[in-house]
N, C-alpha and C positions, 0 to 999 in steps of 0.2 A: 404537593405530591412527595411521597417518601421514596427515595432511591436506595437500592441495596448497597451495602458497604462492600466494596470490592477491593481486596487486598492484593491479589495477584492478577494483574490485567494481562490478557493475551494481546500481544502485538500482531499476531496472526490468528485468525479465528480458529477455534478448536474444531468446528465443523469442517473446515478446510484441511486442517492437519490430520484429521481422522482418515483421510483418503490415503495417507502413507502408513497408517497403523496396521499392525498384525496382532490380533488378540489384544487390542487396546494399547499397544506399546510401539514406540518409534525409535529407530536407531538415530542417535544424535552425535554430531561431531562438533565439539567446542573448540573453535579455531584458536582463540587466545590461550586457552588452557592446554591445548594440544591433547585433548581427551576424546575418546570414543566411548559412548555408553548407550544404554537403553533406558528409556524413560516412558512413563505413562503419558498418553497424549495430553491430558489435562495439565501436565506440568511443563510442557514444552513451549518455548517462545513466550515467556511471561516476564513482566517487569512489575515491581512493587508500586502499586497505586499510580500507574503511569498516566492515567487520564483523569485523575482527580484535580479539581480546580478550587480556588478560594474565591468566595463571593466578596463583594465590597464590605459586607459587615464582618468579614473575617472567618465566617463559617466555611467548612469544606463540604463539597458536594460531588457525587459521582454521576451527574446527569449525562455527561459525555459517554461514559461507560454504558449507561442504559441505552443511549441512542445507538451505539455500536451493536449492542445485543439485539435490538429490534431489527436492525439491518441484517444481521446474521440470521435471525429467525426467518425473515422473509426470503432470503436467498438460499439458506441451507438445504431445503429439499431439492432445489434445482441442481445444486452441486452433486447431490447423491444420485440424480437421475441423468447426468450428463450423457453417458454412453448411449442410452436409449432415446432420449428426448432431443438430442442435438439435430438441427440448429434451433436456437431460440430466437424469437422475434417478439415485437410488441412489449407487453408488460413484463414478461419473463426476462427478456433481454435487458430491459431497464433495471430490474431488480439486481441482476448480476453486474450491470455496469456500475450501479451504486456501490455494491460490495467491492468491486475491483478498484474503484476510485478511492474509497476509504482505505483500502489496503495500501495504496501509495501514500496517502496523506497521514495515516496514523503511525507510520513507521518511525523508529528512532532516527533513521537517516534524514527523513524529511524534517523532523524536529530540530536536529542538530544543524542542518543546512539553513533552516529558517533563522535560527539564532545567529549564526555566523553572517548571513546576509544582512540581518538587521544591524549587527555591529558595524559592518562596512558602510551601510547606509547612513547611520548616525555619524560615523567618522567623516564621511564625505560631506555631509551637511555642515559639520563644524568647520571643515577646511574652506568650503565655499562661502560660508556665512559666519565669519569669525566673530562678529559682534551681535549676532542674533540671540544667542542664549549663553548663559554662563555654563561653566563646566558642570556644576551641580545640576542645573536644569537639563542639560543634555543627558546626564546619567539617569535622572528621574524619568525622562522620556524613554530612554532605552529600557529601563526596568519595566515601565508600563507595556512597551511593545513586546517584550519577551515574557511577560507574566503568563501564568498558566491559563488564565481566563481569556486574555487577548489572543494568545497563540492557538488555543483550542477553538476559539471562535473563528479564526482564520481557516482552520481545517474544515469547519462546517460550511463557510462561505465558498471556499474553493471547490468543495465537493459538488456543489450545484452545477458549476460550469464543467467540471471534469466528467461527471456522469453523463452529461449531454453529449460531450465529445466522444467518450468511449462508446456510447450507444449508437452513435452515428457511423462508427467505423465498421468495416467488414471483418467478421470473425471466422477464422479457420481453425478447426480442431486438428492438431498434428498428433497422429497416433503412432505409437511404437509397438513393435511386436513383442518386445521384452521390457521389463521394468528398468529403464535406464535413467529416469529423470529424478533429480534431487530437488528439494526446496530449501528455503532459508528464512531468516528473520525478515528479509527484504526480497520477497519472491517476484515482485512485479518490476520489469525492466523496461525503461524507455530507450528507444533507439533514435537519436535525433538526426535530422538533416539527411542529405544524400551523399555526403562524403564517407569514404571508407574509414573504419576505425576498428581497433581491437576491442574484444569484449572487456568491459571494465565498469566499475561503479561510476555513475555520473552524479554531478552536483544537481540534484533533481529540482531544487528551487530555482535554478538558472535555466531550466529547460521548459519551454512552452509545449504543452501537449500537442497543440496544433502544428508544431514544428517537427514532430516525430513522424518518421516514415513507418515505424513499427512499434508495437507495444507487445511484450511477451510475458506470459504468466504460466508456469507449470500448474497443472490441476490434479495430477496424480503421477505415480511412477511411470505410467504408460502414455499419458496424454498431456498436451499443453495447448493453450489458446494463443493464436497469433492474430493480432489486430492490426489492420492495414487500411490504407485509403483506396483500396480496390473499388472499382465502379460496379463490381458484381452485385447482384441482389443478395439479400440475406440468405436465401435458400439455394444458392448456386456456389459450387466450388467451396463447400463448407468442411470438407475432410481431406486430409493429405497424409500420406505415409511418411513417417520420419525415418531418417537414417541414423547411424551411430555418430556421424559428423554433426548432424542437427542436434543430437542429444548432448554431445560434447560442447557445442556452442551455447546451448541453453544453460548447461550446468556452469 
């Protein structure tokens, strides 16, 4: 099968970003560069060849990018009909759960955390088993574990479990009277455990989805989805009115 050559990969689906667009353009804040600008939706949240992998024969392939595009095509129409069609159940909820799970796993933060966690794992193995492998063998194993093919394969395998968990949770659409919600390169937020904590980026490879009491995801400037372990059926308590404090917490 021939896969398209993708040079600029979206780390957040364009069909998702378009919900923030006005006349096809989005206001963007580049934090590191300390810049505010306006960009076409197709140019927002991209990384060069981010999902390209190298096969054992040395050839490069964009099959992961193709997989992501198929997922986005399946869920895209549901994103556009959220306001009228909510709540979703059955196959439609599953399609969105897959999209949301991949949004977590496809992110640069997950990739960076995976590499860092793998480094710590290899170092710990070396300390606990000093005679098991030579330093060169350890580095070869580390290089294999963080290679693009192995790492992206982990994205696919983790997504199977993640989507099942997301689809099993209760979803509430939090609606705001005004456009108060922003999004980012890492829009999906895990809220672990029952202990209080300040809003902050979490080391997501260290958090089990089943350990989270909430998962939050903005879906437009006016709405966000809140996933919890409420025992309510999928069609009950599915909408809530958000306040400015809720918006500030989401942002």
